[in-house]
All heavy atoms as TSV, in Angstrom:
chain	resi	resn	atom	element	x	y	z
A	1	MET	N	N	-14.481	-21.529	15.349
A	1	MET	CA	C	-13.933	-21.948	14.074
A	1	MET	C	C	-12.854	-20.946	13.651
A	1	MET	O	O	-13.051	-19.750	13.700
A	1	MET	CB	C	-15.054	-21.999	13.031
A	1	MET	CG	C	-14.565	-22.437	11.681
A	1	MET	SD	S	-15.877	-22.603	10.440
A	1	MET	CE	C	-16.622	-24.117	11.001
A	2	LYS	N	N	-11.721	-21.465	13.242
A	2	LYS	CA	C	-10.615	-20.614	12.811
A	2	LYS	C	C	-10.863	-20.121	11.389
A	2	LYS	O	O	-11.429	-20.816	10.568
A	2	LYS	CB	C	-9.302	-21.383	12.856
A	2	LYS	CG	C	-8.817	-21.689	14.236
A	2	LYS	CD	C	-7.461	-22.353	14.178
A	2	LYS	CE	C	-6.962	-22.692	15.565
A	2	LYS	NZ	N	-5.660	-23.335	15.516
A	3	GLN	N	N	-10.402	-18.891	11.141
A	3	GLN	CA	C	-10.461	-18.316	9.800
A	3	GLN	C	C	-9.096	-17.762	9.444
A	3	GLN	O	O	-8.327	-17.370	10.309
A	3	GLN	CB	C	-11.469	-17.168	9.740
A	3	GLN	CG	C	-12.899	-17.589	9.904
A	3	GLN	CD	C	-13.825	-16.377	9.806
A	3	GLN	OE1	O	-13.512	-15.299	10.268
A	3	GLN	NE2	N	-14.982	-16.591	9.195
A	4	LYS	N	N	-8.815	-17.738	8.153
A	4	LYS	CA	C	-7.603	-17.068	7.700
A	4	LYS	C	C	-7.988	-16.084	6.608
A	4	LYS	O	O	-8.930	-16.310	5.848
A	4	LYS	CB	C	-6.561	-18.061	7.205
A	4	LYS	CG	C	-6.944	-18.814	5.950
A	4	LYS	CD	C	-5.818	-19.742	5.505
A	4	LYS	CE	C	-6.232	-20.504	4.252
A	4	LYS	NZ	N	-5.177	-21.356	3.745
A	5	ILE	N	N	-7.278	-14.979	6.570
A	5	ILE	CA	C	-7.507	-13.975	5.538
A	5	ILE	C	C	-6.757	-14.422	4.291
A	5	ILE	O	O	-5.558	-14.679	4.334
A	5	ILE	CB	C	-7.019	-12.591	5.999
A	5	ILE	CG1	C	-7.812	-12.121	7.218
A	5	ILE	CG2	C	-7.110	-11.580	4.856
A	5	ILE	CD1	C	-7.288	-10.836	7.843
A	6	ILE	N	N	-7.475	-14.538	3.169
A	6	ILE	CA	C	-6.815	-14.929	1.929
A	6	ILE	C	C	-6.671	-13.748	0.966
A	6	ILE	O	O	-5.931	-13.825	0.007
A	6	ILE	CB	C	-7.516	-16.126	1.252
A	6	ILE	CG1	C	-8.989	-15.867	0.994
A	6	ILE	CG2	C	-7.331	-17.380	2.087
A	6	ILE	CD1	C	-9.701	-16.994	0.248
A	7	LEU	N	N	-7.385	-12.646	1.245
A	7	LEU	CA	C	-7.235	-11.417	0.471
A	7	LEU	C	C	-7.747	-10.268	1.316
A	7	LEU	O	O	-8.807	-10.369	1.913
A	7	LEU	CB	C	-8.032	-11.485	-0.837
A	7	LEU	CG	C	-8.031	-10.231	-1.714
A	7	LEU	CD1	C	-6.630	-9.936	-2.249
A	7	LEU	CD2	C	-9.007	-10.383	-2.858
A	8	LYS	N	N	-6.972	-9.189	1.386
A	8	LYS	CA	C	-7.402	-8.017	2.137
A	8	LYS	C	C	-7.195	-6.784	1.273
A	8	LYS	O	O	-6.077	-6.500	0.848
A	8	LYS	CB	C	-6.627	-7.882	3.444
A	8	LYS	CG	C	-7.092	-6.721	4.307
A	8	LYS	CD	C	-6.356	-6.710	5.639
A	8	LYS	CE	C	-6.745	-5.520	6.463
A	8	LYS	NZ	N	-7.933	-5.720	7.260
A	9	LEU	N	N	-8.291	-6.102	0.988
A	9	LEU	CA	C	-8.253	-4.861	0.240
A	9	LEU	C	C	-8.759	-3.756	1.151
A	9	LEU	O	O	-9.133	-4.012	2.295
A	9	LEU	CB	C	-9.118	-4.982	-1.021
A	9	LEU	CG	C	-8.726	-6.111	-1.990
A	9	LEU	CD1	C	-9.767	-6.266	-3.075
A	9	LEU	CD2	C	-7.355	-5.867	-2.589
A	10	ALA	N	N	-8.804	-2.539	0.663
A	10	ALA	CA	C	-9.202	-1.408	1.505
A	10	ALA	C	C	-10.601	-1.576	2.090
A	10	ALA	O	O	-10.828	-1.269	3.258
A	10	ALA	CB	C	-9.115	-0.110	0.719
A	11	SER	N	N	-11.543	-2.079	1.311
A	11	SER	CA	C	-12.919	-2.142	1.808
A	11	SER	C	C	-13.493	-3.555	1.881
A	11	SER	O	O	-14.688	-3.725	2.061
A	11	SER	CB	C	-13.830	-1.268	0.946
A	11	SER	OG	O	-13.880	-1.752	-0.375
A	12	VAL	N	N	-12.635	-4.563	1.756
A	12	VAL	CA	C	-13.139	-5.939	1.820
A	12	VAL	C	C	-12.040	-6.868	2.321
A	12	VAL	O	O	-10.868	-6.677	2.042
A	12	VAL	CB	C	-13.671	-6.416	0.444
A	12	VAL	CG1	C	-12.571	-6.508	-0.574
A	12	VAL	CG2	C	-14.390	-7.751	0.556
A	13	GLU	N	N	-12.445	-7.847	3.101
A	13	GLU	CA	C	-11.580	-8.957	3.485
A	13	GLU	C	C	-12.230	-10.233	2.981
A	13	GLU	O	O	-13.441	-10.417	3.118
A	13	GLU	CB	C	-11.441	-9.061	5.005
A	13	GLU	CG	C	-10.489	-8.095	5.614
A	13	GLU	CD	C	-10.283	-8.344	7.105
A	13	GLU	OE1	O	-11.033	-9.139	7.706
A	13	GLU	OE2	O	-9.382	-7.720	7.662
A	14	VAL	N	N	-11.440	-11.092	2.394
A	14	VAL	CA	C	-11.925	-12.403	1.976
A	14	VAL	C	C	-11.329	-13.396	2.962
A	14	VAL	O	O	-10.117	-13.493	3.105
A	14	VAL	CB	C	-11.512	-12.730	0.531
A	14	VAL	CG1	C	-12.053	-14.090	0.127
A	14	VAL	CG2	C	-12.003	-11.640	-0.430
A	15	LEU	N	N	-12.210	-14.097	3.657
A	15	LEU	CA	C	-11.805	-15.029	4.705
A	15	LEU	C	C	-12.134	-16.453	4.288
A	15	LEU	O	O	-13.087	-16.698	3.554
A	15	LEU	CB	C	-12.553	-14.709	6.009
A	15	LEU	CG	C	-12.535	-13.253	6.465
A	15	LEU	CD1	C	-13.526	-13.047	7.586
A	15	LEU	CD2	C	-11.140	-12.868	6.899
A	16	GLN	N	N	-11.352	-17.401	4.792
A	16	GLN	CA	C	-11.625	-18.813	4.542
A	16	GLN	C	C	-11.663	-19.544	5.871
A	16	GLN	O	O	-10.731	-19.438	6.678
A	16	GLN	CB	C	-10.562	-19.411	3.633
A	16	GLN	CG	C	-10.883	-20.838	3.219
A	16	GLN	CD	C	-9.888	-21.374	2.207
A	16	GLN	OE1	O	-8.711	-21.026	2.225
A	16	GLN	NE2	N	-10.363	-22.209	1.321
A	17	ASN	N	N	-12.759	-20.268	6.101
A	17	ASN	CA	C	-12.899	-21.071	7.313
A	17	ASN	C	C	-12.091	-22.358	7.184
A	17	ASN	O	O	-11.639	-22.724	6.102
A	17	ASN	CB	C	-14.372	-21.421	7.551
A	17	ASN	CG	C	-15.206	-20.200	7.866
A	17	ASN	OD1	O	-14.721	-19.246	8.448
A	17	ASN	ND2	N	-16.457	-20.234	7.463
A	18	GLU	N	N	-11.946	-23.053	8.300
A	18	GLU	CA	C	-11.205	-24.327	8.306
A	18	GLU	C	C	-11.776	-25.328	7.307
A	18	GLU	O	O	-11.054	-26.132	6.738
A	18	GLU	CB	C	-11.255	-24.947	9.702
A	18	GLU	CG	C	-10.453	-24.191	10.737
A	18	GLU	CD	C	-10.654	-24.783	12.128
A	18	GLU	OE1	O	-11.802	-25.135	12.475
A	18	GLU	OE2	O	-9.656	-24.891	12.853
A	19	ASN	N	N	-13.104	-25.280	7.111
A	19	ASN	CA	C	-13.743	-26.250	6.212
A	19	ASN	C	C	-13.685	-25.826	4.744
A	19	ASN	O	O	-14.234	-26.483	3.877
A	19	ASN	CB	C	-15.197	-26.485	6.630
A	19	ASN	CG	C	-16.056	-25.249	6.487
A	19	ASN	OD1	O	-15.618	-24.215	6.012
A	19	ASN	ND2	N	-17.304	-25.350	6.916
A	20	GLY	N	N	-13.020	-24.693	4.452
A	20	GLY	CA	C	-12.847	-24.241	3.073
A	20	GLY	C	C	-13.867	-23.217	2.622
A	20	GLY	O	O	-13.749	-22.671	1.534
A	21	THR	N	N	-14.884	-22.956	3.440
A	21	THR	CA	C	-15.899	-21.971	3.085
A	21	THR	C	C	-15.281	-20.577	3.017
A	21	THR	O	O	-14.529	-20.182	3.895
A	21	THR	CB	C	-17.040	-21.962	4.128
A	21	THR	OG1	O	-17.585	-23.273	4.221
A	21	THR	CG2	C	-18.128	-20.978	3.757
A	22	VAL	N	N	-15.592	-19.841	1.962
A	22	VAL	CA	C	-15.071	-18.488	1.782
A	22	VAL	C	C	-16.152	-17.487	2.155
A	22	VAL	O	O	-17.312	-17.645	1.776
A	22	VAL	CB	C	-14.608	-18.262	0.323
A	22	VAL	CG1	C	-14.188	-16.824	0.083
A	22	VAL	CG2	C	-13.474	-19.214	-0.015
A	23	GLN	N	N	-15.766	-16.459	2.907
A	23	GLN	CA	C	-16.679	-15.401	3.311
A	23	GLN	C	C	-16.095	-14.056	2.936
A	23	GLN	O	O	-14.877	-13.874	2.945
A	23	GLN	CB	C	-16.908	-15.425	4.819
A	23	GLN	CG	C	-17.586	-16.666	5.331
A	23	GLN	CD	C	-17.724	-16.634	6.844
A	23	GLN	OE1	O	-16.850	-16.133	7.545
A	23	GLN	NE2	N	-18.828	-17.175	7.340
A	24	PHE	N	N	-16.967	-13.117	2.626
A	24	PHE	CA	C	-16.558	-11.756	2.317
A	24	PHE	C	C	-17.025	-10.863	3.456
A	24	PHE	O	O	-18.181	-10.919	3.856
A	24	PHE	CB	C	-17.185	-11.283	1.006
A	24	PHE	CG	C	-16.740	-12.082	-0.184
A	24	PHE	CD1	C	-17.410	-13.234	-0.560
A	24	PHE	CD2	C	-15.633	-11.691	-0.921
A	24	PHE	CE1	C	-16.997	-13.985	-1.647
A	24	PHE	CE2	C	-15.210	-12.433	-2.011
A	24	PHE	CZ	C	-15.896	-13.583	-2.371
A	25	ALA	N	N	-16.134	-10.041	3.981
A	25	ALA	CA	C	-16.482	-9.124	5.054
A	25	ALA	C	C	-16.245	-7.699	4.562
A	25	ALA	O	O	-15.148	-7.363	4.110
A	25	ALA	CB	C	-15.626	-9.401	6.285
A	26	THR	N	N	-17.298	-6.877	4.627
A	26	THR	CA	C	-17.177	-5.490	4.176
A	26	THR	C	C	-18.220	-4.634	4.860
A	26	THR	O	O	-19.260	-5.133	5.289
A	26	THR	CB	C	-17.333	-5.372	2.648
A	26	THR	OG1	O	-17.111	-4.028	2.265
A	26	THR	CG2	C	-18.713	-5.802	2.188
A	27	ASP	N	N	-17.932	-3.358	4.961
A	27	ASP	CA	C	-18.931	-2.422	5.460
A	27	ASP	C	C	-19.407	-1.518	4.327
A	27	ASP	O	O	-20.244	-0.650	4.524
A	27	ASP	CB	C	-18.392	-1.582	6.624
A	27	ASP	CG	C	-17.141	-0.804	6.260
A	27	ASP	OD1	O	-16.647	-0.956	5.128
A	27	ASP	OD2	O	-16.660	-0.045	7.113
A	28	ASN	N	N	-18.875	-1.716	3.118
A	28	ASN	CA	C	-19.262	-0.918	1.963
A	28	ASN	C	C	-19.330	-1.828	0.734
A	28	ASN	O	O	-18.354	-1.940	-0.010
A	28	ASN	CB	C	-18.264	0.225	1.764
A	28	ASN	CG	C	-18.722	1.216	0.733
A	28	ASN	OD1	O	-19.424	0.864	-0.210
A	28	ASN	ND2	N	-18.310	2.453	0.883
A	29	PRO	N	N	-20.468	-2.480	0.504
A	29	PRO	CA	C	-20.575	-3.444	-0.598
A	29	PRO	C	C	-20.240	-2.873	-1.974
A	29	PRO	O	O	-19.620	-3.554	-2.791
A	29	PRO	CB	C	-22.034	-3.899	-0.532
A	29	PRO	CG	C	-22.466	-3.633	0.864
A	29	PRO	CD	C	-21.702	-2.419	1.293
A	30	ALA	N	N	-20.614	-1.626	-2.241
A	30	ALA	CA	C	-20.342	-1.047	-3.563
A	30	ALA	C	C	-18.834	-0.919	-3.799
A	30	ALA	O	O	-18.324	-1.306	-4.858
A	30	ALA	CB	C	-21.025	0.308	-3.698
A	31	ASN	N	N	-18.125	-0.376	-2.819
A	31	ASN	CA	C	-16.668	-0.256	-2.958
A	31	ASN	C	C	-16.007	-1.628	-3.007
A	31	ASN	O	O	-15.039	-1.830	-3.750
A	31	ASN	CB	C	-16.074	0.562	-1.817
A	31	ASN	CG	C	-16.268	2.049	-2.005
A	31	ASN	OD1	O	-16.690	2.503	-3.063
A	31	ASN	ND2	N	-15.982	2.810	-0.972
A	32	ALA	N	N	-16.515	-2.562	-2.220
A	32	ALA	CA	C	-15.953	-3.907	-2.215
A	32	ALA	C	C	-16.079	-4.547	-3.597
A	32	ALA	O	O	-15.138	-5.167	-4.094
A	32	ALA	CB	C	-16.649	-4.765	-1.168
A	33	MET	N	N	-17.228	-4.380	-4.242
A	33	MET	CA	C	-17.429	-4.958	-5.573
A	33	MET	C	C	-16.467	-4.336	-6.580
A	33	MET	O	O	-15.868	-5.039	-7.397
A	33	MET	CB	C	-18.877	-4.750	-6.027
A	33	MET	CG	C	-19.175	-5.406	-7.355
A	33	MET	SD	S	-18.915	-7.194	-7.367
A	33	MET	CE	C	-20.355	-7.734	-6.519
A	34	LEU	N	N	-16.287	-3.024	-6.509
A	34	LEU	CA	C	-15.341	-2.365	-7.416
A	34	LEU	C	C	-13.915	-2.849	-7.183
A	34	LEU	O	O	-13.170	-3.115	-8.129
A	34	LEU	CB	C	-15.412	-0.845	-7.235
A	34	LEU	CG	C	-16.653	-0.161	-7.782
A	34	LEU	CD1	C	-16.670	1.315	-7.385
A	34	LEU	CD2	C	-16.740	-0.302	-9.289
A	35	GLU	N	N	-13.536	-2.975	-5.924
A	35	GLU	CA	C	-12.181	-3.434	-5.606
A	35	GLU	C	C	-11.964	-4.874	-6.060
A	35	GLU	O	O	-10.911	-5.207	-6.610
A	35	GLU	CB	C	-11.915	-3.332	-4.108
A	35	GLU	CG	C	-11.521	-1.954	-3.674
A	35	GLU	CD	C	-10.975	-1.972	-2.258
A	35	GLU	OE1	O	-11.793	-1.975	-1.321
A	35	GLU	OE2	O	-9.746	-2.011	-2.108
A	36	LEU	N	N	-12.946	-5.726	-5.821
A	36	LEU	CA	C	-12.805	-7.124	-6.230
A	36	LEU	C	C	-12.747	-7.245	-7.747
A	36	LEU	O	O	-11.960	-8.029	-8.288
A	36	LEU	CB	C	-13.942	-7.966	-5.656
A	36	LEU	CG	C	-13.860	-8.203	-4.153
A	36	LEU	CD1	C	-15.149	-8.835	-3.650
A	36	LEU	CD2	C	-12.668	-9.061	-3.791
A	37	THR	N	N	-13.557	-6.456	-8.443
A	37	THR	CA	C	-13.522	-6.466	-9.910
A	37	THR	C	C	-12.155	-6.008	-10.407
A	37	THR	O	O	-11.578	-6.610	-11.317
A	37	THR	CB	C	-14.634	-5.565	-10.476
A	37	THR	OG1	O	-15.899	-6.049	-10.014
A	37	THR	CG2	C	-14.634	-5.560	-11.994
A	38	GLY	N	N	-11.618	-4.956	-9.795
A	38	GLY	CA	C	-10.282	-4.487	-10.164
A	38	GLY	C	C	-9.225	-5.548	-9.917
A	38	GLY	O	O	-8.314	-5.737	-10.725
A	39	LYS	N	N	-9.331	-6.266	-8.808
A	39	LYS	CA	C	-8.377	-7.327	-8.488
A	39	LYS	C	C	-8.468	-8.463	-9.506
A	39	LYS	O	O	-7.442	-9.017	-9.927
A	39	LYS	CB	C	-8.628	-7.852	-7.069
A	39	LYS	CG	C	-7.561	-8.777	-6.566
A	39	LYS	CD	C	-6.239	-8.046	-6.397
A	39	LYS	CE	C	-5.190	-8.915	-5.764
A	39	LYS	NZ	N	-3.885	-8.254	-5.704
A	40	ILE	N	N	-9.687	-8.787	-9.921
A	40	ILE	CA	C	-9.869	-9.832	-10.936
A	40	ILE	C	C	-9.179	-9.430	-12.238
A	40	ILE	O	O	-8.460	-10.231	-12.846
A	40	ILE	CB	C	-11.366	-10.119	-11.166
A	40	ILE	CG1	C	-11.946	-10.844	-9.948
A	40	ILE	CG2	C	-11.582	-10.930	-12.441
A	40	ILE	CD1	C	-13.455	-10.924	-9.936
A	41	PHE	N	N	-9.378	-8.176	-12.667
A	41	PHE	CA	C	-8.721	-7.704	-13.895
A	41	PHE	C	C	-7.202	-7.741	-13.753
A	41	PHE	O	O	-6.489	-8.115	-14.682
A	41	PHE	CB	C	-9.186	-6.295	-14.258
A	41	PHE	CG	C	-10.576	-6.243	-14.836
A	41	PHE	CD1	C	-11.466	-5.275	-14.419
A	41	PHE	CD2	C	-11.003	-7.142	-15.794
A	41	PHE	CE1	C	-12.755	-5.215	-14.934
A	41	PHE	CE2	C	-12.279	-7.100	-16.322
A	41	PHE	CZ	C	-13.153	-6.129	-15.895
A	42	GLU	N	N	-6.707	-7.350	-12.592
A	42	GLU	CA	C	-5.267	-7.380	-12.341
A	42	GLU	C	C	-4.718	-8.801	-12.438
A	42	GLU	O	O	-3.693	-9.057	-13.074
A	42	GLU	CB	C	-4.989	-6.806	-10.952
A	42	GLU	CG	C	-3.550	-6.838	-10.520
A	42	GLU	CD	C	-3.366	-6.422	-9.066
A	42	GLU	OE1	O	-4.126	-5.566	-8.576
A	42	GLU	OE2	O	-2.453	-6.973	-8.419
A	43	LEU	N	N	-5.413	-9.746	-11.817
A	43	LEU	CA	C	-4.968	-11.139	-11.848
A	43	LEU	C	C	-5.066	-11.725	-13.255
A	43	LEU	O	O	-4.184	-12.495	-13.676
A	43	LEU	CB	C	-5.772	-11.978	-10.855
A	43	LEU	CG	C	-5.518	-11.650	-9.383
A	43	LEU	CD1	C	-6.539	-12.365	-8.499
A	43	LEU	CD2	C	-4.111	-12.008	-8.978
A	44	GLU	N	N	-6.106	-11.367	-13.996
A	44	GLU	CA	C	-6.229	-11.837	-15.377
A	44	GLU	C	C	-5.083	-11.308	-16.234
A	44	GLU	O	O	-4.535	-12.032	-17.060
A	44	GLU	CB	C	-7.577	-11.424	-15.965
A	44	GLU	CG	C	-8.735	-12.233	-15.437
A	44	GLU	CD	C	-10.092	-11.765	-15.947
A	44	GLU	OE1	O	-10.227	-10.582	-16.348
A	44	GLU	OE2	O	-11.023	-12.577	-15.923
A	45	ALA	N	N	-4.701	-10.049	-16.029
A	45	ALA	CA	C	-3.583	-9.476	-16.782
A	45	ALA	C	C	-2.283	-10.198	-16.453
A	45	ALA	O	O	-1.466	-10.473	-17.343
A	45	ALA	CB	C	-3.462	-7.980	-16.486
A	46	GLN	N	N	-2.072	-10.520	-15.177
A	46	GLN	CA	C	-0.873	-11.260	-14.781
A	46	GLN	C	C	-0.861	-12.653	-15.404
A	46	GLN	O	O	0.195	-13.143	-15.839
A	46	GLN	CB	C	-0.798	-11.367	-13.259
A	46	GLN	CG	C	-0.495	-10.065	-12.572
A	46	GLN	CD	C	-0.550	-10.177	-11.050
A	46	GLN	OE1	O	-0.664	-11.263	-10.491
A	46	GLN	NE2	N	-0.470	-9.044	-10.380
A	47	LEU	N	N	-2.023	-13.284	-15.472
A	47	LEU	CA	C	-2.115	-14.614	-16.074
A	47	LEU	C	C	-1.805	-14.556	-17.568
A	47	LEU	O	O	-1.047	-15.386	-18.086
A	47	LEU	CB	C	-3.515	-15.191	-15.838
A	47	LEU	CG	C	-3.790	-16.585	-16.364
A	47	LEU	CD1	C	-2.827	-17.596	-15.749
A	47	LEU	CD2	C	-5.223	-16.984	-16.087
A	48	ILE	N	N	-2.350	-13.575	-18.257
A	48	ILE	CA	C	-2.078	-13.415	-19.693
A	48	ILE	C	C	-0.585	-13.166	-19.916
A	48	ILE	O	O	0.025	-13.742	-20.823
A	48	ILE	CB	C	-2.932	-12.276	-20.288
A	48	ILE	CG1	C	-4.398	-12.714	-20.340
A	48	ILE	CG2	C	-2.429	-11.865	-21.662
A	48	ILE	CD1	C	-5.372	-11.580	-20.635
A	49	ASN	N	N	0.012	-12.334	-19.076
A	49	ASN	CA	C	1.443	-12.047	-19.188
A	49	ASN	C	C	2.270	-13.315	-18.987
A	49	ASN	O	O	3.218	-13.583	-19.739
A	49	ASN	CB	C	1.829	-10.973	-18.176
A	49	ASN	CG	C	3.248	-10.489	-18.356
A	49	ASN	OD1	O	3.765	-10.453	-19.463
A	49	ASN	ND2	N	3.882	-10.109	-17.266
A	50	ALA	N	N	1.912	-14.105	-17.986
A	50	ALA	CA	C	2.646	-15.344	-17.722
A	50	ALA	C	C	2.486	-16.326	-18.876
A	50	ALA	O	O	3.458	-16.982	-19.283
A	50	ALA	CB	C	2.157	-15.968	-16.417
A	51	LYS	N	N	1.274	-16.436	-19.429
A	51	LYS	CA	C	1.051	-17.336	-20.568
A	51	LYS	C	C	1.855	-16.887	-21.781
A	51	LYS	O	O	2.423	-17.709	-22.505
A	51	LYS	CB	C	-0.438	-17.383	-20.925
A	51	LYS	CG	C	-1.270	-18.183	-19.973
A	51	LYS	CD	C	-2.732	-18.174	-20.402
A	51	LYS	CE	C	-3.603	-19.011	-19.511
A	51	LYS	NZ	N	-5.026	-18.973	-19.928
A	52	THR	N	N	1.902	-15.583	-22.008
A	52	THR	CA	C	2.663	-15.043	-23.136
A	52	THR	C	C	4.147	-15.372	-22.991
A	52	THR	O	O	4.799	-15.802	-23.948
A	52	THR	CB	C	2.460	-13.519	-23.235
A	52	THR	OG1	O	1.063	-13.256	-23.392
A	52	THR	CG2	C	3.218	-12.929	-24.397
A	53	LYS	N	N	4.693	-15.192	-21.795
A	53	LYS	CA	C	6.094	-15.512	-21.552
A	53	LYS	C	C	6.360	-16.995	-21.759
A	53	LYS	O	O	7.392	-17.378	-22.316
A	53	LYS	CB	C	6.495	-15.100	-20.139
A	53	LYS	CG	C	6.619	-13.608	-19.958
A	53	LYS	CD	C	6.997	-13.246	-18.536
A	53	LYS	CE	C	7.131	-11.756	-18.367
A	53	LYS	NZ	N	7.466	-11.379	-16.990
A	54	LEU	N	N	5.443	-17.842	-21.310
A	54	LEU	CA	C	5.603	-19.282	-21.478
A	54	LEU	C	C	5.581	-19.661	-22.952
A	54	LEU	O	O	6.429	-20.438	-23.417
A	54	LEU	CB	C	4.501	-20.026	-20.718
A	54	LEU	CG	C	4.523	-21.548	-20.791
A	54	LEU	CD1	C	5.828	-22.093	-20.222
A	54	LEU	CD2	C	3.343	-22.132	-20.051
A	55	LEU	N	N	4.635	-19.117	-23.712
A	55	LEU	CA	C	4.572	-19.412	-25.143
A	55	LEU	C	C	5.826	-18.937	-25.858
A	55	LEU	O	O	6.352	-19.624	-26.729
A	55	LEU	CB	C	3.332	-18.775	-25.763
A	55	LEU	CG	C	1.999	-19.421	-25.425
A	55	LEU	CD1	C	0.841	-18.577	-25.939
A	55	LEU	CD2	C	1.929	-20.829	-26.010
A	56	PHE	N	N	6.320	-17.755	-25.486
A	56	PHE	CA	C	7.541	-17.231	-26.083
A	56	PHE	C	C	8.713	-18.162	-25.787
A	56	PHE	O	O	9.496	-18.500	-26.674
A	56	PHE	CB	C	7.824	-15.821	-25.565
A	56	PHE	CG	C	9.059	-15.206	-26.140
A	56	PHE	CD1	C	9.068	-14.729	-27.438
A	56	PHE	CD2	C	10.219	-15.116	-25.387
A	56	PHE	CE1	C	10.220	-14.156	-27.978
A	56	PHE	CE2	C	11.371	-14.549	-25.919
A	56	PHE	CZ	C	11.374	-14.071	-27.211
A	57	ALA	N	N	8.813	-18.605	-24.535
A	57	ALA	CA	C	9.912	-19.502	-24.153
A	57	ALA	C	C	9.802	-20.831	-24.892
A	57	ALA	O	O	10.813	-21.371	-25.358
A	57	ALA	CB	C	9.901	-19.727	-22.646
A	58	GLU	N	N	8.589	-21.354	-25.035
A	58	GLU	CA	C	8.409	-22.617	-25.756
A	58	GLU	C	C	8.778	-22.462	-27.224
A	58	GLU	O	O	9.383	-23.351	-27.813
A	58	GLU	CB	C	6.966	-23.100	-25.620
A	58	GLU	CG	C	6.625	-23.622	-24.246
A	58	GLU	CD	C	5.154	-23.969	-24.085
A	58	GLU	OE1	O	4.333	-23.605	-24.965
A	58	GLU	OE2	O	4.816	-24.591	-23.068
A	59	ASN	N	N	8.420	-21.333	-27.815
A	59	ASN	CA	C	8.753	-21.098	-29.224
A	59	ASN	C	C	10.256	-20.950	-29.417
A	59	ASN	O	O	10.803	-21.409	-30.411
A	59	ASN	CB	C	8.031	-19.843	-29.756
A	59	ASN	CG	C	6.568	-20.110	-30.013
A	59	ASN	OD1	O	6.155	-21.240	-30.223
A	59	ASN	ND2	N	5.778	-19.062	-29.961
A	60	MET	N	N	10.926	-20.315	-28.465
A	60	MET	CA	C	12.371	-20.185	-28.557
A	60	MET	C	C	13.030	-21.556	-28.468
A	60	MET	O	O	13.973	-21.837	-29.201
A	60	MET	CB	C	12.908	-19.275	-27.436
A	60	MET	CG	C	12.480	-17.833	-27.557
A	60	MET	SD	S	13.091	-17.033	-29.066
A	60	MET	CE	C	14.814	-16.885	-28.666
A	61	ASP	N	N	12.517	-22.443	-27.599
A	61	ASP	CA	C	13.071	-23.785	-27.481
A	61	ASP	C	C	12.832	-24.599	-28.745
A	61	ASP	O	O	13.717	-25.336	-29.185
A	61	ASP	CB	C	12.447	-24.511	-26.283
A	61	ASP	CG	C	12.969	-23.995	-24.962
A	61	ASP	OD1	O	13.993	-23.305	-24.950
A	61	ASP	OD2	O	12.335	-24.282	-23.920
A	62	SER	N	N	11.657	-24.473	-29.350
A	62	SER	CA	C	11.365	-25.266	-30.543
A	62	SER	C	C	12.144	-24.778	-31.765
A	62	SER	O	O	12.354	-25.522	-32.704
A	62	SER	CB	C	9.854	-25.251	-30.841
A	62	SER	OG	O	9.429	-23.970	-31.224
A	63	ASP	N	N	12.595	-23.526	-31.727
A	63	ASP	CA	C	13.417	-23.000	-32.815
A	63	ASP	C	C	14.879	-23.402	-32.689
A	63	ASP	O	O	15.683	-23.133	-33.555
A	63	ASP	CB	C	13.338	-21.464	-32.852
A	63	ASP	CG	C	11.976	-20.969	-33.330
A	63	ASP	OD1	O	11.204	-21.777	-33.882
A	63	ASP	OD2	O	11.687	-19.773	-33.141
A	64	GLY	N	N	15.217	-24.006	-31.530
A	64	GLY	CA	C	16.588	-24.421	-31.316
A	64	GLY	C	C	17.500	-23.314	-30.856
A	64	GLY	O	O	18.709	-23.405	-30.985
A	65	ARG	N	N	16.936	-22.250	-30.336
A	65	ARG	CA	C	17.768	-21.129	-29.870
A	65	ARG	C	C	17.921	-21.153	-28.397
A	65	ARG	O	O	17.255	-21.647	-27.629
A	65	ARG	CB	C	17.140	-19.803	-30.275
A	65	ARG	CG	C	17.148	-19.604	-31.759
A	65	ARG	CD	C	16.594	-18.254	-32.084
A	65	ARG	NE	N	15.861	-18.373	-33.338
A	65	ARG	CZ	C	15.090	-17.438	-33.806
A	65	ARG	NH1	N	14.913	-16.326	-33.160
A	65	ARG	NH2	N	14.481	-17.573	-34.931
């Protein structure tokens, strides 16, 4: 079965099989959990930033500027 890496951090690889199943590969579960948690916070911050920019752009358009 083929796999592709969808995320690779220092202590964890997130793999996806052909059927869509996601697997986590690590030799240090504690570090992997910390890294994944950090990645989640990073992605959430990027999402908030993108939403803020979108709302700002929409408000500028509705003001006619």
